[in-house]
C-alpha positions in Angstrom: 70.2 131.2 95.8 72.9 128.5 94.7 75.4 131.3 94.9 74.5 132.4 98.4 74.6 128.7 99.6 77.8 128.2 98.0 79.4 131.6 99.4 78.0 130.7 102.8 79.6 127.0 102.8 82.9 128.5 101.9 82.8 131.1 104.5 81.8 128.5 107.1 84.9 126.3 105.9 87.2 129.2 106.1 85.8 130.4 109.4 86.1 127.2 111.1 89.6 126.1 109.7 92.8 126.8 111.4 95.8 128.4 109.8 99.1 126.8 110.5 102.1 128.7 109.9 105.6 127.0 109.8 108.0 128.4 112.5 111.7 128.5 112.0 113.3 125.4 113.0 114.8 125.0 116.4 118.6 124.8 116.1 120.7 122.3 118.4 123.9 123.8 119.1 126.6 121.8 121.0 129.9 123.2 122.0 129.6 125.7 119.2 128.7 123.4 116.4 125.3 123.0 115.1 124.0 119.4 115.4 121.3 118.0 112.9 119.5 115.2 114.9 117.2 112.8 112.6 114.3 114.2 114.8 114.2 117.9 115.0 113.8 119.6 118.5 110.3 120.8 119.2 108.5 123.1 121.5 105.6 121.2 123.4 103.7 122.8 126.4 106.3 125.7 126.5 109.0 123.3 126.9 111.9 122.5 124.4 112.5 119.0 123.7 115.5 117.6 122.2 116.4 114.1 121.1 118.5 112.5 123.8 120.6 110.5 121.5 121.8 113.5 119.4 122.4 115.6 122.5 124.3 112.8 124.5 126.4 111.6 121.6 127.5 115.3 120.6 128.6 115.5 124.3 130.6 112.3 124.0 128.4 110.0 125.8 127.2 106.5 124.6 123.5 106.0 124.3 121.8 102.3 124.6 118.1 101.1 125.0 117.4 98.8 127.9 114.6 97.1 126.7 114.0 94.9 130.0 114.0 98.2 132.1 112.3 100.4 129.2 115.1 103.0 129.8 117.4 104.9 127.8 120.8 104.7 129.2 123.4 107.2 128.9 126.8 106.7 129.7 129.6 109.4 130.1 132.3 108.4 127.6 134.9 109.3 130.2 133.3 107.4 133.0 135.6 104.9 134.3 135.1 101.6 136.4 137.3 101.4 139.6 139.8 99.1 137.9 140.4 100.9 134.7 142.0 104.2 133.8 140.1 106.4 130.9 142.1 107.4 127.9 142.0 111.1 129.1 143.6 110.3 132.2 146.3 108.3 130.6 147.0 111.2 128.1 147.4 113.6 130.9 149.5 111.4 132.7 152.0 111.0 129.7 151.8 114.8 129.0 152.6 115.7 132.7 154.6 112.7 134.0 157.9 115.1 134.0 155.8 117.7 135.9 154.8 115.6 138.8 151.1 116.1 138.0 149.0 113.4 140.1 145.7 112.3 138.6 144.2 113.1 142.0 144.9 116.6 140.9 142.4 116.5 138.1 138.8 117.7 138.7 135.7 117.7 136.4 133.4 120.6 136.1 130.8 118.7 137.5 132.7 118.1 140.7 133.4 121.6 140.8 129.8 122.5 140.9 128.4 119.5 143.0 131.4 118.9 145.6 132.8 122.5 145.7 129.7 124.7 145.2 131.6 126.4 142.5 129.1 128.7 140.3 129.8 128.0 136.6 128.2 129.6 133.6 129.3 128.5 130.1 128.4 130.5 127.1 130.6 132.6 124.7 132.5 133.1 127.9 133.0 130.6 130.7 132.8 131.9 134.3 134.0 130.2 137.6 132.9 131.8 140.8 133.1 130.8 144.5 132.3 133.7 146.9 134.4 136.9 146.0 136.7 134.7 143.6 135.8 134.9 139.9 137.5 133.9 136.7 136.1 134.6 133.2 137.7 133.1 130.1 136.6 132.7 126.4 135.0 129.4 125.6 137.5 127.3 123.8 134.8 125.7 121.7 136.6 122.3 121.1 135.9 118.8 122.0 139.5 117.9 122.5 141.9 120.6 123.7 144.3 121.5 126.4 144.4 125.3 127.0 146.4 127.6 129.4 144.3 130.3 130.9 146.1 133.7 132.2 143.9 135.2 134.6 144.5 138.3 137.3 145.1 135.6 139.9 147.4 133.2 138.1 147.3 130.7 135.3 145.2 127.7 135.2 145.0 124.7 132.7 141.6 123.8 131.2 141.4 120.3 129.5 138.4 119.8 127.1 138.0 116.0 126.4 134.9 115.1 124.3 133.3 118.5 125.2 133.7 117.8 129.0 135.8 120.3 131.2 138.4 119.2 133.5 140.8 121.5 135.6 143.9 121.0 137.9 142.5 121.0 141.6 146.0 122.6 142.7 145.8 125.4 140.4 142.3 126.2 141.3 143.1 126.2 145.0 146.2 128.4 144.2 143.8 131.3 142.9 141.2 130.5 145.6 138.3 129.0 143.5 138.3 126.2 146.0 139.8 125.4 149.2 
């Protein structure tokens, strides 16, 4: 009888316990480089959550805590105040001063998407599309780089600074991506 009760108890414990299987860790890859945050990415209720600091800093942004407003504040590292000039713009001015390139000619990928309604897809390849005009080129996988891209429609310059993409507006106008 004791063996029966012991078996019954053991069976109940096994039947009511839940098994936990360790899943493969979720990788955080930013611009082709794996990032190892202090808190790993997680899937909760079908959504993938990643630590804001690790992701933002990997993209070159600064992250601070505003305790007064109980807020995480992410600031684009290339953002400029109205009376200052960013390092990126200074470098491009120095690089292109003889070519007569104006800073007004530099346009961010964000501006292409929001101001010009250009479709942009970034993966192994980068796609820019506006209407019937499309260019596709390999991702440069760099945080700081200037790349000349030859397309069937003409050559464009891609400036990558801290993982963010910038283009010359005049070149995009010339190939028909923007008006």
